[in-house]
C-alpha positions as CSV (number, residue, x, y, z in Angstrom):
1,X,27.2,-22.4,6.8
2,X,25.4,-23.3,10.0
3,X,21.7,-23.0,10.6
4,X,22.4,-20.0,12.9
5,X,24.3,-18.2,10.2
6,X,21.4,-18.6,7.7
7,X,18.9,-17.1,10.2
8,X,21.1,-14.1,10.8
9,X,21.4,-13.5,7.0
10,X,17.7,-12.6,6.8
11,X,15.2,-10.7,8.9
12,X,11.5,-9.9,8.7
13,X,10.7,-6.3,9.4
14,X,7.2,-4.9,10.1
15,X,6.8,-1.2,9.7
16,X,3.9,1.2,8.9
17,X,3.1,4.7,7.6
18,X,-0.1,6.8,7.9
19,X,-1.9,9.1,5.6
20,X,-5.4,10.7,5.2
21,X,-7.8,9.7,2.5
22,X,-9.4,13.0,1.4
23,X,-11.8,13.9,-1.4
24,X,-10.7,16.3,-4.0
25,X,-12.4,19.6,-5.1
26,X,-14.8,17.6,-7.3
27,X,-15.8,15.3,-4.4
28,X,-13.8,12.3,-5.8
29,X,-11.3,10.1,-4.0
30,X,-8.7,8.9,-6.5
31,X,-5.6,7.6,-4.8
32,X,-2.9,5.0,-5.1
33,X,-0.6,3.8,-2.3
34,X,2.4,1.6,-2.5
35,X,4.1,-0.9,-0.1
36,X,7.6,0.3,-1.2
37,X,10.4,0.5,1.3
38,X,10.9,4.1,0.1
39,X,8.2,5.1,2.5
40,X,10.1,3.6,5.5
41,X,11.7,6.2,7.8
42,X,14.4,3.7,8.9
43,X,15.4,2.8,5.4
44,X,19.0,4.2,5.5
45,X,19.7,2.0,8.5
46,X,18.3,-1.1,6.9
47,X,20.2,-0.4,3.7
48,X,23.4,-0.3,5.7
49,X,22.6,-3.8,7.0
50,X,21.0,-5.7,4.1
51,X,21.3,-5.6,0.3
52,X,18.1,-7.4,-0.8
53,X,14.4,-7.0,-0.1
54,X,11.0,-8.5,-0.9
55,X,7.5,-7.8,0.2
56,X,5.8,-10.5,2.3
57,X,2.5,-8.9,3.3
58,X,0.7,-5.5,3.3
59,X,-2.4,-4.7,5.4
60,X,-4.2,-1.4,5.2
61,X,-6.5,-0.1,8.0
62,X,-9.2,2.5,7.3
63,X,-10.5,4.5,10.3
64,X,-13.5,6.6,9.3
65,X,-13.5,10.3,10.3
66,X,-16.4,11.8,8.5
67,X,-19.3,9.6,9.8
68,X,-21.0,11.9,12.2
69,X,-21.8,14.8,10.0
70,X,-25.1,15.3,8.3
71,X,-23.6,17.8,5.9
72,X,-21.1,15.3,4.5
73,X,-22.1,13.2,1.5
74,X,-21.4,9.5,2.0
75,X,-20.7,6.9,-0.6
76,X,-18.9,3.7,-1.6
77,X,-15.1,3.5,-1.5
78,X,-13.7,0.9,-3.9
79,X,-10.3,-0.6,-3.0
80,X,-8.3,-3.0,-5.1
81,X,-4.8,-4.2,-5.8
82,X,-3.2,-3.2,-9.2
83,X,-0.2,-5.6,-9.9
84,X,0.6,-3.8,-13.2
85,X,1.9,-0.8,-11.3
86,X,4.3,-0.1,-8.4
87,X,5.5,2.8,-6.3
88,X,7.4,4.3,-9.2
89,X,4.9,3.9,-12.0
90,X,1.5,4.3,-10.2
91,X,-1.1,6.7,-11.4
92,X,-4.4,7.4,-9.6
93,X,-7.5,5.7,-11.1
94,X,-9.7,7.7,-13.4
95,X,-13.1,5.9,-12.9
96,X,-14.8,3.4,-10.7
97,X,-14.3,0.7,-13.4
98,X,-10.5,1.3,-13.1
99,X,-10.6,-0.2,-9.5
100,X,-13.6,-2.6,-9.8
101,X,-11.7,-4.8,-12.2
102,X,-8.6,-5.2,-10.0
103,X,-7.6,-8.1,-7.8
104,X,-9.0,-8.5,-4.3
105,X,-11.6,-5.8,-4.6
106,X,-13.3,-4.5,-1.4
107,X,-16.2,-2.0,-1.0
108,X,-16.3,0.2,2.0
109,X,-19.2,2.5,2.9
110,X,-17.7,5.9,3.9
111,X,-20.5,6.5,6.5
112,X,-19.9,3.3,8.5
113,X,-18.6,3.8,12.0
114,X,-16.4,0.8,11.7
115,X,-12.7,0.2,11.2
116,X,-12.0,-1.7,8.0
117,X,-8.9,-3.7,6.9
118,X,-7.7,-4.6,3.5
119,X,-5.2,-7.3,2.8
120,X,-3.3,-6.4,-0.3
121,X,-2.8,-9.2,-2.8
122,X,0.9,-10.2,-2.7
123,X,2.1,-13.1,-4.9
124,X,3.9,-15.9,-2.9
125,X,7.6,-16.5,-3.4
126,X,8.6,-13.1,-4.7
127,X,12.2,-12.7,-5.9
128,X,14.5,-10.3,-4.0
129,X,15.5,-6.9,-5.4
130,X,18.2,-4.6,-4.1
131,X,17.5,-2.3,-1.2
132,X,19.2,0.7,-3.0
133,X,17.0,3.8,-3.6
134,X,14.0,2.9,-5.6
135,X,15.3,-0.6,-6.7
136,X,12.4,-2.5,-5.0
137,X,10.0,-0.6,-7.3
138,X,11.8,-0.4,-10.7
139,X,10.4,1.8,-13.5
140,X,9.6,-1.3,-15.5
141,X,7.3,-3.0,-12.9
142,X,8.3,-6.6,-12.0
143,X,5.1,-8.2,-10.6
144,X,7.1,-11.1,-9.2
145,X,10.0,-9.3,-7.4
146,X,10.7,-6.7,-4.7
147,X,7.6,-4.6,-3.7
148,X,5.2,-5.0,-6.6
149,X,1.7,-3.6,-6.9
150,X,-0.2,-0.6,-5.5
151,X,-3.5,-0.4,-3.7
152,X,-5.9,1.9,-5.5
153,X,-8.9,3.8,-4.1
154,X,-11.9,5.3,-5.9
155,X,-15.1,7.0,-4.7
156,X,-17.2,9.8,-6.2
157,X,-20.3,11.9,-5.4
158,X,-18.7,12.8,-2.0
159,X,-18.4,16.2,-0.4
160,X,-15.5,18.2,-1.8
161,X,-12.2,18.6,0.1
162,X,-13.3,16.4,3.0
163,X,-11.2,14.0,5.1
164,X,-12.9,10.6,5.0
165,X,-10.4,8.1,6.4
166,X,-7.3,8.0,8.5
167,X,-5.3,5.2,6.8
168,X,-2.5,3.1,8.2
169,X,-0.4,1.0,5.8
170,X,1.5,-1.9,7.6
171,X,4.0,-3.8,5.6
172,X,6.1,-6.9,6.3
173,X,9.3,-7.1,4.2
174,X,12.0,-9.7,4.3
175,X,15.5,-8.3,4.1
176,X,18.4,-10.6,3.2
177,X,22.1,-10.7,2.3
178,X,23.6,-9.0,5.4
179,X,26.4,-6.6,4.6
């Protein structure tokens, strides 16, 4: 196989998806988000071209939207990477200690008029998993293959049912084994 053939057999694809981080009816933000390719709108096209995938990097951007109101309670958002879960098995955290003890923890004040970024912890040299539906996040999490881990968020004592951040999740995946 020539050098050119090897380069065509693999591609790095950068893609993203947005969501809004909102407090619940009790004034708590309890959320998990995953870098799984199942969130990719172009997935069916990519699955037609490649059979294997692994996560290379995941960066999350937080743009505050509730900073100018004096009637909105502000607080500390705790962000961390949970490698024991993935996009299939994740459950939202139940307390601040659930997130404070995770990898790569970051604290963001909800009242800051500043865009924050979070670089999810991703182990180097992940193994490839199939691109078939849900295979990159198996029901038995594999922390060293595919798209492992979730980013978890926790904050409390906030104003109920309030949008606090516009969030953008940007992932870089390597796809291989061209069909």
